[in-house]
Kinemage of the C-alpha trace (Angstrom):
@kinemage 1
@onewidth
@group {chain A} dominant
@subgroup {mainchain}
@vectorlist {calphas} color= white
{ca met a 1} P -16.859 -61.504 -111.488
{ca thr a 2} L -19.239 -58.946 -109.878
{ca thr a 3} L -22.706 -58.488 -110.804
{ca thr a 4} L -24.196 -54.952 -110.850
{ca arg a 5} L -27.763 -54.356 -110.444
{ca pro a 6} L -29.295 -51.727 -112.697
{ca val a 7} L -29.956 -48.444 -110.962
{ca ala a 8} L -33.179 -46.731 -111.493
{ca pro a 9} L -32.976 -43.392 -113.049
{ca ala a 10} L -33.413 -40.605 -110.831
{ca val a 11} L -36.904 -39.042 -110.582
{ca ser a 12} L -36.889 -35.371 -110.918
{ca asp a 13} L -40.505 -34.685 -110.505
{ca ala a 14} L -41.451 -34.151 -106.851
{ca arg a 15} L -44.800 -35.413 -107.371
{ca ala a 16} L -43.619 -38.734 -108.840
{ca arg a 17} L -41.195 -39.133 -106.004
{ca val a 18} L -43.789 -38.683 -103.213
{ca gln a 19} L -46.282 -41.017 -105.134
{ca ala a 20} L -43.282 -43.483 -105.233
{ca val a 21} L -42.835 -43.221 -101.443
{ca arg a 22} L -46.581 -43.570 -100.736
{ca gln a 23} L -46.813 -46.548 -103.065
{ca arg a 24} L -43.806 -48.276 -101.340
{ca tyr a 25} L -45.333 -47.504 -97.876
{ca ala a 26} L -48.776 -49.051 -99.020
{ca arg a 27} L -47.151 -52.419 -99.746
{ca arg a 28} L -45.371 -52.878 -96.561
{ca gly a 29} L -48.168 -55.075 -95.182
{ca gly a 30} L -50.491 -52.421 -93.531
{ca arg a 31} L -52.741 -51.990 -96.240
{ca ala a 32} L -56.410 -52.097 -95.853
{ca thr a 33} L -58.038 -55.450 -97.054
{ca val a 34} L -61.214 -55.980 -98.925
{ca arg a 35} L -62.909 -57.544 -95.864
{ca gly a 36} L -61.848 -54.482 -93.839
{ca arg a 37} L -63.530 -52.106 -96.216
{ca ala a 38} L -66.450 -54.277 -96.553
{ca tyr a 39} L -67.445 -53.844 -92.736
{ca pro a 40} L -67.623 -50.208 -92.720
{ca ala a 41} L -69.713 -50.292 -95.989
{ca tyr a 42} L -71.884 -52.860 -94.239
{ca leu a 43} L -72.506 -50.511 -91.225
{ca val a 44} L -73.224 -47.657 -93.546
{ca ala a 45} L -75.825 -49.639 -95.501
{ca leu a 46} L -77.574 -50.742 -92.191
{ca phe a 47} L -77.504 -46.961 -91.026
{ca thr a 48} L -78.871 -46.015 -94.331
{ca val a 49} L -81.804 -48.670 -94.610
{ca phe a 50} L -82.817 -48.670 -90.974
{ca tyr a 51} L -82.317 -44.976 -90.106
{ca leu a 52} L -81.677 -42.649 -92.734
{ca val a 53} L -84.418 -43.832 -95.201
{ca pro a 54} L -87.242 -43.553 -92.608
{ca val a 55} L -86.320 -40.243 -91.297
{ca val a 56} L -86.005 -38.912 -94.919
{ca his a 57} L -89.532 -40.335 -95.644
{ca ala a 58} L -90.893 -39.000 -92.545
{ca arg a 59} L -89.548 -35.633 -93.287
{ca ser a 60} L -91.029 -35.577 -96.783
{ca thr a 61} L -94.493 -36.419 -95.569
{ca ser a 62} L -94.666 -33.820 -92.890
{ca ala a 63} L -94.257 -30.054 -92.323
{ca ala a 64} L -90.821 -28.778 -91.391
{ca ser a 65} L -90.158 -27.726 -87.677
{ca leu a 66} L -88.613 -24.530 -88.860
{ca ser a 67} L -89.492 -22.121 -91.601
{ca val a 68} L -87.064 -19.955 -93.430
{ca ser a 69} L -89.769 -17.734 -94.958
{ca ser a 70} L -90.128 -15.671 -91.885
{ca val a 71} L -86.616 -14.168 -92.351
{ca ser a 72} L -87.132 -13.658 -95.900
{ca phe a 73} L -84.091 -16.005 -96.918
{ca pro a 74} L -81.435 -15.149 -98.125
{ca ala a 75} L -81.643 -11.379 -97.974
{ca gly a 76} L -82.921 -11.189 -94.240
{ca ala a 77} L -80.640 -13.945 -93.099
{ca val a 78} L -77.211 -12.111 -93.373
{ca pro a 79} L -76.750 -11.971 -89.598
{ca leu a 80} L -77.367 -15.676 -89.259
{ca val a 81} L -75.178 -16.542 -92.188
{ca cys a 82} L -72.422 -14.539 -90.663
{ca ala a 83} L -72.798 -16.010 -87.163
{ca leu a 84} L -72.807 -19.537 -88.766
{ca ala a 85} L -69.533 -18.732 -90.953
{ca val a 86} L -67.805 -17.327 -87.895
{ca ala a 87} L -68.814 -20.375 -85.895
{ca ala a 88} L -67.419 -22.653 -88.697
{ca cys a 89} L -64.297 -20.866 -88.666
{ca trp a 90} L -63.579 -20.887 -85.036
{ca gly a 91} L -64.571 -24.573 -84.867
{ca gly a 92} L -62.311 -25.512 -87.696
{ca gln a 93} L -59.347 -23.492 -86.238
{ca leu a 94} L -59.956 -25.284 -82.764
{ca ala a 95} L -60.218 -28.754 -84.408
{ca gly a 96} L -57.031 -28.062 -86.456
{ca arg a 97} L -55.161 -27.266 -83.163
{ca phe a 98} L -55.775 -30.695 -81.891
{ca trp a 99} L -56.087 -32.936 -84.994
{ca gly a 100} L -55.444 -31.266 -88.222
{ca pro a 101} L -55.617 -32.454 -91.845
{ca leu a 102} L -51.834 -33.113 -92.089
{ca val a 103} L -51.811 -35.667 -89.250
{ca val a 104} L -50.368 -38.872 -90.901
{ca gln a 105} L -48.934 -42.102 -89.842
{ca pro a 106} L -45.570 -41.437 -87.993
{ca phe a 107} L -43.785 -43.812 -90.040
{ca leu a 108} L -44.787 -42.304 -93.439
{ca leu a 109} L -44.042 -38.797 -92.209
{ca his a 110} L -40.544 -39.965 -91.047
{ca val a 111} L -39.849 -41.367 -94.524
{ca leu a 112} L -40.945 -38.274 -96.236
{ca met a 113} L -39.126 -35.952 -93.762
{ca ser a 114} L -35.987 -37.858 -94.396
{ca thr a 115} L -36.041 -36.916 -98.130
{ca asp a 116} L -34.765 -33.602 -99.595
{ca leu a 117} L -38.193 -32.774 -100.736
{ca ser a 118} L -39.845 -29.573 -99.486
{ca pro a 119} L -42.813 -30.002 -97.140
{ca ala a 120} L -44.991 -28.266 -99.619
{ca his a 121} L -44.508 -31.079 -102.065
{ca tyr a 122} L -45.759 -33.999 -99.920
{ca leu a 123} L -47.934 -32.236 -97.507
{ca gly a 124} L -49.716 -30.066 -100.177
{ca thr a 125} L -51.119 -33.248 -101.936
{ca ile a 126} L -52.442 -34.600 -98.374
{ca ala a 127} L -53.880 -31.289 -97.540
{ca arg a 128} L -55.864 -30.728 -100.781
{ca arg a 129} L -57.337 -34.376 -100.665
{ca arg a 130} L -58.304 -34.188 -97.028
{ca leu a 131} L -59.827 -30.678 -97.365
{ca ala a 132} L -61.861 -31.904 -100.341
{ca tyr a 133} L -63.036 -34.927 -97.971
{ca ala a 134} L -63.808 -32.718 -95.337
{ca gly a 135} L -65.713 -30.032 -97.352
{ca thr a 136} L -67.796 -32.819 -98.913
{ca val a 137} L -68.763 -34.319 -95.716
{ca ala a 138} L -69.440 -31.000 -94.114
{ca leu a 139} L -71.583 -29.892 -96.828
{ca leu a 140} L -73.492 -33.257 -96.958
{ca ser a 141} L -73.939 -33.113 -93.130
{ca val a 142} L -75.198 -29.280 -93.018
{ca cys a 143} L -77.595 -29.895 -96.077
{ca ser a 144} L -79.061 -33.123 -94.439
{ca ala a 145} L -79.662 -31.048 -91.242
{ca ala a 146} L -81.056 -28.231 -92.970
{ca tyr a 147} L -83.427 -30.482 -95.074
{ca leu a 148} L -84.589 -32.324 -91.968
{ca ala a 149} L -85.063 -29.336 -89.708
{ca thr a 150} L -86.210 -26.711 -92.084
{ca asp a 151} L -88.077 -25.924 -95.284
{ca leu a 152} L -85.039 -24.517 -97.072
{ca phe a 153} L -84.950 -27.052 -99.957
{ca asp a 154} L -88.796 -27.025 -100.457
{ca arg a 155} L -88.951 -24.064 -102.831
{ca pro a 156} L -86.476 -23.335 -105.727
{ca gly a 157} L -86.192 -19.699 -104.790
{ca thr a 158} L -84.552 -20.616 -101.355
{ca ala a 159} L -82.936 -23.801 -102.586
{ca leu a 160} L -80.106 -22.607 -104.693
{ca pro a 161} L -79.131 -19.671 -102.632
{ca gly a 162} L -79.305 -21.756 -99.592
{ca leu a 163} L -77.148 -24.536 -101.214
{ca ala a 164} L -74.606 -21.894 -102.074
{ca val a 165} L -74.479 -20.371 -98.578
{ca leu a 166} L -73.890 -24.064 -97.179
{ca ala a 167} L -71.350 -24.761 -99.487
{ca gly a 168} L -69.479 -21.655 -98.603
{ca ile a 169} L -69.841 -22.368 -94.793
{ca ser a 170} L -68.441 -25.806 -95.478
{ca ala a 171} L -65.598 -24.414 -97.366
{ca val a 172} L -64.849 -22.070 -94.501
{ca ala a 173} L -64.744 -24.932 -92.003
{ca ala a 174} L -62.359 -26.907 -94.249
{ca thr a 175} L -60.028 -24.221 -94.804
{ca ala a 176} L -59.988 -23.042 -91.261
{ca trp a 177} L -59.186 -26.614 -90.208
{ca leu a 178} L -55.999 -26.432 -92.104
{ca trp a 179} L -55.211 -22.788 -90.900
{ca gly a 180} L -55.519 -23.936 -87.282
{ca gln a 181} L -52.794 -26.491 -87.641
{ca val a 182} L -50.340 -24.850 -89.823
{ca arg a 183} L -50.377 -21.242 -88.496
{ca ala a 184} L -49.117 -20.219 -84.904
{ca val a 185} L -51.489 -19.469 -82.013
{ca arg a 186} L -50.874 -15.778 -82.658
{ca asp a 187} L -52.004 -15.998 -86.279
{ca asn a 188} L -55.200 -18.118 -85.173
{ca leu a 189} L -56.220 -15.554 -82.542
{ca leu a 190} L -55.704 -12.871 -85.231
{ca leu a 191} L -57.872 -14.705 -87.691
{ca ala a 192} L -60.553 -15.203 -85.155
{ca cys a 193} L -60.663 -11.597 -84.103
{ca ala a 194} L -60.648 -10.521 -87.868
{ca gly a 195} L -63.428 -13.004 -88.946
{ca gly a 196} L -65.573 -11.847 -86.019
{ca ala a 197} L -65.152 -8.161 -86.712
{ca phe a 198} L -65.803 -8.834 -90.473
{ca ala a 199} L -68.980 -10.668 -89.598
{ca leu a 200} L -70.129 -7.990 -87.444
{ca val a 201} L -69.442 -5.053 -89.986
{ca val a 202} L -71.382 -7.230 -92.714
{ca ala a 203} L -74.282 -7.806 -90.378
{ca gly a 204} L -74.486 -4.254 -89.374
{ca val a 205} L -74.450 -3.090 -93.169
{ca ser a 206} L -77.082 -5.595 -94.089
{ca gly a 207} L -79.319 -4.255 -91.176
{ca ala a 208} L -78.891 -0.694 -92.457
{ca ala a 209} L -79.280 -1.649 -96.068
{ca pro a 210} L -82.780 -2.241 -97.529
{ca asp a 211} L -83.773 -5.794 -98.362
{ca gly a 212} L -83.105 -6.620 -101.824
{ca leu a 213} L -80.224 -7.907 -104.288
{ca ser a 214} L -77.526 -6.355 -101.894
{ca gly a 215} L -78.756 -8.596 -99.043
{ca his a 216} L -79.114 -11.578 -101.366
{ca trp a 217} L -75.496 -11.402 -102.537
{ca leu a 218} L -74.188 -10.475 -99.025
{ca ala a 219} L -75.645 -13.648 -97.789
{ca val a 220} L -74.035 -15.704 -100.494
{ca leu a 221} L -70.555 -13.855 -100.503
{ca val a 222} L -69.784 -13.800 -96.954
{ca pro a 223} L -68.673 -17.284 -96.471
{ca ala a 224} L -67.116 -17.337 -100.061
{ca val a 225} L -64.966 -14.395 -99.269
{ca leu a 226} L -63.942 -15.805 -95.901
{ca ala a 227} L -62.892 -19.155 -97.567
{ca ala a 228} L -61.191 -17.392 -100.259
{ca ala a 229} L -59.039 -15.482 -97.944
{ca ile a 230} L -58.193 -18.452 -95.504
{ca gly a 231} L -57.444 -21.066 -97.938
{ca pro a 232} L -54.421 -19.562 -100.023
{ca ala a 233} L -52.894 -18.112 -96.792
{ca ala a 234} L -52.993 -21.628 -95.232
{ca phe a 235} L -51.453 -23.318 -98.122
{ca arg a 236} L -48.708 -20.666 -98.389
{ca ala a 237} L -47.653 -21.618 -94.677
{ca leu a 238} L -46.893 -25.356 -95.696
{ca pro a 239} L -43.227 -24.577 -96.622
{ca ala a 240} L -42.625 -23.165 -93.137
{ca ile a 241} L -44.342 -25.678 -91.088
{ca asp a 242} L -43.000 -26.888 -87.914
{ca leu a 243} L -42.184 -30.471 -88.742
{ca ala a 244} L -41.190 -31.460 -85.234
{ca arg a 245} L -44.601 -30.311 -83.931
{ca leu a 246} L -46.150 -32.216 -86.827
{ca ala a 247} L -44.348 -35.320 -85.955
{ca arg a 248} L -45.337 -35.030 -82.267
{ca glu a 249} L -48.932 -34.612 -83.381
{ca ser a 250} L -48.984 -37.565 -85.795
{ca ala a 251} L -47.443 -39.675 -82.824
{ca arg a 252} L -50.142 -38.575 -80.505
{ca ala a 253} L -52.819 -39.240 -82.960
{ca ser a 254} L -51.501 -42.690 -83.739
{ca gln a 255} L -51.552 -43.495 -80.012
{ca ala a 256} L -54.895 -41.985 -79.452
{ca gln a 257} L -56.317 -44.153 -82.347
{ca ala a 258} L -54.791 -47.357 -80.734
{ca tyr a 259} L -56.497 -46.522 -77.527
{ca ala a 260} L -59.779 -45.720 -79.181
{ca phe a 261} L -59.800 -48.899 -81.354
{ca thr a 262} L -59.043 -51.244 -78.067
{ca gly a 263} L -62.070 -49.608 -76.262
{ca thr a 264} L -60.199 -47.074 -74.023
{ca leu a 265} L -61.484 -43.907 -75.368
{ca his a 266} L -60.950 -41.980 -72.137
{ca his a 267} L -57.268 -42.760 -72.495
{ca ala a 268} L -57.258 -41.395 -75.787
{ca leu a 269} L -59.098 -38.223 -74.819
{ca asp a 270} L -56.365 -37.670 -71.954
{ca leu a 271} L -53.652 -37.672 -74.434
{ca tyr a 272} L -55.227 -34.291 -75.575
{ca arg a 273} L -55.153 -32.734 -72.122
{ca pro a 274} L -53.129 -29.418 -72.092
{ca glu a 275} L -49.786 -29.491 -70.187
{ca pro a 276} L -49.848 -27.489 -66.852
{ca arg a 277} L -47.416 -24.392 -67.080
{ca gly a 278} L -46.444 -22.011 -64.491
{ca phe a 279} L -47.588 -21.407 -60.815
{ca thr a 280} L -45.545 -24.310 -59.765
{ca ser a 281} L -44.424 -22.677 -56.352
{ca ala a 282} L -47.870 -21.260 -55.989
{ca leu a 283} L -49.043 -24.675 -54.473
{ca ile a 284} L -46.810 -24.436 -51.517
{ca arg a 285} L -47.041 -22.009 -48.505
{ca ala a 286} L -44.161 -20.042 -47.062
{ca asp a 287} L -43.900 -22.508 -44.221
{ca gly a 288} L -43.382 -25.336 -46.756
{ca leu a 289} L -46.772 -27.023 -46.470
{ca leu a 290} L -49.282 -27.510 -49.338
{ca arg a 291} L -52.122 -24.990 -49.576
{ca gly a 292} L -55.800 -26.143 -48.820
{ca tyr a 293} L -57.758 -28.148 -51.358
{ca leu a 294} L -59.793 -25.113 -52.620
{ca ala a 295} L -56.463 -23.102 -53.302
{ca gln a 296} L -54.717 -26.234 -54.939
{ca gly a 297} L -57.786 -26.660 -57.189
{ca thr a 298} L -57.573 -22.814 -58.172
{ca val a 299} L -53.962 -22.766 -58.759
{ca arg a 300} L -54.035 -25.897 -60.949
{ca ala a 301} L -56.907 -24.481 -62.985
{ca leu a 302} L -54.969 -21.343 -63.613
{ca arg a 303} L -51.970 -23.623 -64.880
{ca thr a 304} L -54.186 -24.506 -67.903
{ca pro a 305} L -55.904 -21.149 -68.703
{ca gly a 306} L -57.518 -22.152 -71.990
{ca arg a 307} L -59.083 -25.085 -70.388
{ca ala a 308} L -60.219 -23.132 -67.423
{ca val a 309} L -61.825 -20.648 -69.645
{ca ala a 310} L -63.672 -23.400 -71.559
{ca ala a 311} L -64.767 -24.933 -68.260
{ca ala a 312} L -66.166 -21.439 -67.109
{ca thr a 313} L -67.928 -20.880 -70.484
{ca leu a 314} L -69.577 -24.319 -70.368
{ca leu a 315} L -70.665 -23.990 -66.885
{ca ala a 316} L -72.127 -20.593 -67.202
{ca ala a 317} L -73.891 -21.548 -70.512
{ca gly a 318} L -75.033 -24.919 -69.023
{ca gly a 319} L -76.359 -23.182 -65.937
{ca ala a 320} L -78.273 -20.572 -67.991
{ca ser a 321} L -79.787 -23.324 -70.260
{ca leu a 322} L -80.445 -25.499 -67.308
{ca thr a 323} L -82.420 -23.064 -65.291
{ca his a 324} L -84.218 -21.709 -68.244
{ca gly a 325} L -85.418 -25.395 -69.046
{ca val a 326} L -86.341 -26.131 -65.320
{ca ala a 327} L -88.136 -22.883 -64.818
{ca gly a 328} L -90.159 -23.555 -68.085
{ca ser a 329} L -92.723 -21.360 -69.825
{ca gly a 330} L -95.791 -21.878 -67.678
{ca gly a 331} L -96.455 -25.502 -68.636
{ca gly a 332} L -93.670 -27.094 -66.713
{ca pro a 333} L -90.014 -27.728 -67.378
{ca val a 334} L -88.799 -27.652 -71.068
{ca trp a 335} L -86.733 -31.100 -71.516
{ca gly a 336} L -84.798 -29.913 -74.380
{ca trp a 337} L -83.178 -27.058 -72.496
{ca trp a 338} L -82.758 -28.887 -69.382
{ca ala a 339} L -80.866 -31.830 -70.904
{ca ala a 340} L -78.645 -29.530 -73.067
{ca gly a 341} L -77.760 -27.547 -69.902
{ca ser a 342} L -77.149 -30.629 -67.969
{ca val a 343} L -74.751 -31.962 -70.600
{ca ala a 344} L -72.819 -28.799 -70.774
{ca val a 345} L -72.394 -28.428 -67.018
{ca tyr a 346} L -71.060 -32.190 -67.132
{ca leu a 347} L -68.598 -31.449 -69.755
{ca gly a 348} L -67.508 -28.265 -67.878
{ca ser a 349} L -67.172 -30.165 -64.722
{ca gly a 350} L -64.432 -32.397 -66.079
{ca trp a 351} L -62.432 -29.295 -67.389
{ca val a 352} L -62.079 -27.391 -64.071
{ca gly a 353} L -58.884 -28.901 -63.085
{ca glu a 354} L -56.916 -32.242 -62.475
{ca thr a 355} L -58.536 -32.889 -59.306
{ca trp a 356} L -60.658 -35.932 -60.470
{ca arg a 357} L -57.565 -37.576 -61.849
{ca gly a 358} L -55.665 -37.045 -58.726
{ca leu a 359} L -58.632 -38.596 -56.695
{ca arg a 360} L -58.706 -41.706 -59.002
{ca asp a 361} L -54.819 -42.322 -58.639
{ca glu a 362} L -55.080 -41.797 -54.780
{ca leu a 363} L -57.989 -44.435 -54.615
{ca thr a 364} L -56.190 -46.876 -57.172
{ca leu a 365} L -52.800 -46.514 -55.844
{ca ala a 366} L -53.338 -47.119 -52.013
{ca pro a 367} L -49.804 -48.876 -51.401
{ca leu a 368} L -48.064 -45.661 -52.845
{ca phe a 369} L -50.236 -42.872 -51.117
{ca gly a 370} L -50.810 -44.778 -47.793
{ca glu a 371} L -53.780 -46.356 -46.072
{ca arg a 372} L -55.124 -43.171 -43.983
{ca trp a 373} L -57.027 -41.615 -46.592
{ca gly a 374} L -60.585 -42.231 -45.591
{ca gly a 375} L -61.484 -38.574 -45.589
{ca leu a 376} L -60.278 -38.122 -49.412
{ca leu a 377} L -63.632 -38.354 -50.668
{ca ala a 378} L -64.746 -35.399 -48.506
{ca arg a 379} L -61.619 -33.244 -49.114
{ca ala a 380} L -60.350 -33.759 -52.670
{ca pro a 381} L -63.738 -33.102 -54.544
{ca ala a 382} L -63.887 -29.825 -52.715
{ca trp a 383} L -62.728 -27.770 -55.638
{ca pro a 384} L -64.763 -29.404 -58.555
{ca val a 385} L -68.095 -29.091 -56.363
{ca val a 386} L -67.389 -25.451 -55.430
{ca ala a 387} L -66.531 -24.477 -59.245
{ca val a 388} L -69.461 -26.415 -60.727
{ca thr a 389} L -71.830 -24.781 -58.065
{ca val a 390} L -70.576 -21.194 -58.488
{ca gly a 391} L -70.526 -21.540 -62.358
{ca thr a 392} L -73.946 -23.013 -62.559
{ca cys a 393} L -75.325 -20.557 -60.000
{ca leu a 394} L -73.834 -17.492 -62.115
{ca gly a 395} L -75.481 -18.602 -65.514
{ca gly a 396} L -78.708 -19.413 -63.642
{ca gly a 397} L -78.633 -16.203 -61.689
{ca leu a 398} L -78.342 -14.218 -64.981
{ca val a 399} L -81.334 -16.254 -66.432
{ca val a 400} L -83.539 -15.457 -63.185
{ca leu a 401} L -82.623 -11.580 -63.490
{ca leu a 402} L -83.624 -11.521 -67.012
{ca arg a 403} L -86.905 -13.359 -66.606
{ca arg a 404} L -88.038 -11.947 -63.378
{ca pro a 405} L -90.544 -12.567 -62.011
{ca leu a 406} L -90.793 -16.354 -62.429
{ca ala a 407} L -94.077 -18.215 -62.863
{ca asp a 408} L -96.232 -18.401 -59.690
{ca gly a 409} L -94.816 -21.363 -57.562
{ca arg a 410} L -91.856 -22.117 -59.786
{ca ala a 411} L -89.199 -20.406 -57.687
{ca gly a 412} L -88.921 -23.179 -55.058
{ca ser a 413} L -89.301 -25.983 -57.454
{ca thr a 414} L -86.620 -24.332 -59.709
{ca val a 415} L -84.061 -24.253 -56.975
{ca leu a 416} L -84.779 -27.927 -55.984
{ca leu a 417} L -84.615 -29.188 -59.629
{ca val a 418} L -81.355 -27.134 -60.446
{ca ala a 419} L -79.662 -28.304 -57.105
{ca gly a 420} L -80.827 -31.939 -57.756
{ca thr a 421} L -79.410 -31.828 -61.496
{ca val a 422} L -76.087 -30.377 -60.305
{ca val a 423} L -75.777 -33.453 -57.828
{ca leu a 424} L -76.524 -35.840 -60.416
{ca val a 425} L -74.057 -34.289 -62.816
{ca leu a 426} L -71.333 -34.419 -60.037
{ca gly a 427} L -72.184 -38.176 -59.496
{ca ala a 428} L -71.863 -38.774 -63.251
{ca arg a 429} L -68.617 -37.043 -63.578
{ca phe a 430} L -67.400 -39.037 -60.433
{ca leu a 431} L -68.546 -42.239 -62.325
{ca arg a 432} L -66.844 -41.407 -65.516
{ca glu a 433} L -63.483 -40.099 -63.975
{ca met a 434} L -63.020 -43.364 -61.966
{ca lys a 435} L -62.934 -45.422 -65.120
{ca leu a 436} L -59.821 -47.587 -65.658
{ca his a 437} L -59.519 -50.162 -68.469
{ca leu a 438} L -62.150 -51.914 -70.485
{ca pro a 439} L -63.550 -54.901 -68.448
{ca leu a 440} L -63.061 -57.999 -70.438
{ca glu a 441} L -66.640 -59.221 -69.632
{ca leu a 442} L -67.937 -56.526 -71.897
{ca leu a 443} L -66.365 -58.270 -74.820
{ca leu a 444} L -68.484 -61.254 -74.282
{ca pro a 445} L -71.251 -61.729 -77.007
{ca val a 446} L -74.716 -60.925 -76.046
{ca ile a 447} L -76.836 -63.245 -78.263
{ca thr a 448} L -80.211 -61.921 -78.903
{ca pro a 449} L -82.881 -62.297 -81.875
{ca leu a 450} L -81.480 -58.896 -83.172
{ca gly a 451} L -77.987 -60.211 -83.299
{ca asp a 452} L -74.885 -59.686 -81.039
{ca leu a 453} L -75.542 -56.527 -78.903
{ca ser a 454} L -72.133 -56.559 -76.954
{ca gly a 455} L -71.151 -53.600 -78.991
{ca leu a 456} L -73.792 -51.499 -77.343
{ca arg a 457} L -72.485 -52.515 -73.930
{ca val a 458} L -69.117 -51.131 -74.906
{ca val a 459} L -70.516 -47.912 -76.282
{ca ala a 460} L -72.715 -47.533 -73.130
{ca trp a 461} L -69.506 -47.890 -71.028
{ca gln a 462} L -67.512 -45.469 -73.078
{ca phe a 463} L -70.283 -42.684 -72.754
{ca asp a 464} L -71.686 -43.872 -69.340
{ca gly a 465} L -71.644 -40.306 -67.863
{ca ile a 466} L -73.688 -38.604 -70.562
{ca leu a 467} L -76.088 -41.483 -70.659
{ca val a 468} L -76.628 -41.124 -66.792
{ca val a 469} L -77.120 -37.300 -67.148
{ca val a 470} L -79.604 -37.623 -70.030
{ca thr a 471} L -81.395 -40.504 -68.661
{ca gly a 472} L -81.593 -39.083 -65.310
{ca val a 473} L -82.990 -35.673 -66.535
{ca ala a 474} L -85.473 -37.543 -68.575
{ca val a 475} L -86.744 -39.527 -65.343
{ca met a 476} L -86.659 -36.425 -63.296
{ca asn a 477} L -88.925 -34.661 -65.707
{ca ala a 478} L -91.236 -37.564 -65.471
{ca val a 479} L -91.708 -37.256 -61.671
{ca pro a 480} L -94.660 -34.845 -60.980
{ca ser a 481} L -93.174 -33.150 -57.819
{ca ala a 482} L -89.821 -31.234 -57.684
{ca thr a 483} L -89.077 -32.764 -54.167
{ca gly a 484} L -89.278 -36.165 -55.660
{ca ser a 485} L -87.129 -35.294 -58.613
{ca ala a 486} L -84.407 -33.838 -56.230
{ca ala a 487} L -84.674 -36.894 -54.216
{ca leu a 488} L -84.191 -39.305 -57.166
{ca ala a 489} L -81.233 -37.321 -58.604
{ca ile a 490} L -79.503 -37.640 -55.016
{ca cys a 491} L -80.177 -41.371 -55.013
{ca leu a 492} L -78.846 -41.788 -58.671
{ca ala a 493} L -75.748 -39.662 -57.720
{ca ala a 494} L -75.164 -42.040 -54.765
{ca cys a 495} L -75.439 -45.006 -56.948
{ca cys a 496} L -72.895 -43.403 -59.425
{ca val a 497} L -70.479 -42.706 -56.461
{ca trp a 498} L -70.922 -46.369 -55.342
{ca ala a 499} L -70.343 -47.641 -58.811
{ca gly a 500} L -67.256 -45.489 -59.211
{ca leu a 501} L -65.730 -46.841 -56.060
{ca arg a 502} L -66.397 -50.283 -57.138
{ca arg a 503} L -64.389 -49.450 -60.351
{ca thr a 504} L -61.306 -48.531 -58.241
{ca gly a 505} L -61.554 -51.387 -56.051
{ca trp a 506} L -62.093 -49.372 -52.918
{ca ala a 507} L -65.568 -50.654 -52.324
{ca his a 508} L -64.201 -54.182 -52.020
{ca arg a 509} L -61.844 -53.229 -49.157
{ca gly a 510} L -64.247 -51.994 -46.516
{ca val a 511} L -65.543 -48.541 -47.459
{ca phe a 512} L -67.102 -47.710 -43.992
{ca ala a 513} L -64.002 -48.865 -42.125
{ca arg a 514} L -61.631 -46.653 -44.115
{ca leu a 515} L -63.918 -43.793 -43.755
{ca his a 516} L -63.825 -44.084 -39.979
{ca arg a 517} L -59.952 -44.399 -39.958
{ca gly a 518} L -59.626 -41.218 -42.338
């Protein structure tokens, strides 16, 4: 006698079938627990009580640092609104190319891909929900920034139009985030060019037209029109999405999350490095030998053109901001511009090529690469040093040409401070790139009257390069003489190099003896 199990009736509705798959996946044991959700809520409560509430209270009892009345908002702010909308569009596209809203758990995506459902049925729901979350978070963020930095919400005449403009910009960022993932590179470039051209035309029309109702409507409608044009076109591309590429992106994102949760954030970022392409034979000369270190660095940078362009942009912009801050306006250096430029140069120094990673591998894998490499520290960083110096000098030289002449007696000190900052940035970059696995001693508790502060040590280890740059610039700004600041920067860079060598284990094996043998 055979027993037959009742067969569940077939579910014809695609939405119900997707919901059934998601419910079955949620019950597989990996569902979030109450305790797991309570800890993030606890952190949010601490942030709100100890940071957000005092900041909001301080803003409500003091004048705003920026006033929007000077630009007759919103009629006179159409160029600014266009620039913000285009920046949000480009930023959303770029974020979507790396981590888009359709990135899900690899197992769940595999289950959904194994069914006969169209991608639009199970990806559409995910996209709509995550775009709603992203738009809400973006709106709250920009509104908070506008409230804390400007007087936009102090008067009803500017509050409602300003809220509409910020909502439109948030919608543009959210829809462009989806567009960047589901559309091809050619379509993304086309949207970027079309959005920039549209913003230029609208800004030109608003400048030619008299202020009034037309300017008011233009400021509100520009982001709304962009969002309305991008959103439906992005959703229409869901049925034809490349599922193989989406599976690879989901797998990479899952691995990056695992690295980030275990404290090795730099390994997670390494997963998103672009793959080198082309120019393979250019590394070798006609006689079969490798080219020089500068030529190798140039070729390797050209093998990742997008990253090289980003590095050149950051270095030039950072050099301009750095020089502008160091030169000052007559009362000494401006620390904000100085620090921002230093951070930009630091970021650009890591994108100029793969030389830093090659140097780390040769330092940590001595049995593989041999023992006679003492001169490596002088040869391998040649390309990053030259690229960072040239990029920074180009940006700084442009600022000097535009601001000519500089203040009396500031030319020599400007050169010293810029040179010292570049040396400090290179030392901080060396310290960051020599990073390996998270040291176990950082996980030991640090008991203080304020609680366990071991998490602060882990955060400081993750972002040690940026902390060194910002702290070093602050200390240099406090030193009264330019010569003393440059000497201090050189000493800090030397400490960073020594700490980086200790991370690789090289300092424990006789540094000076190996340098002599190299």
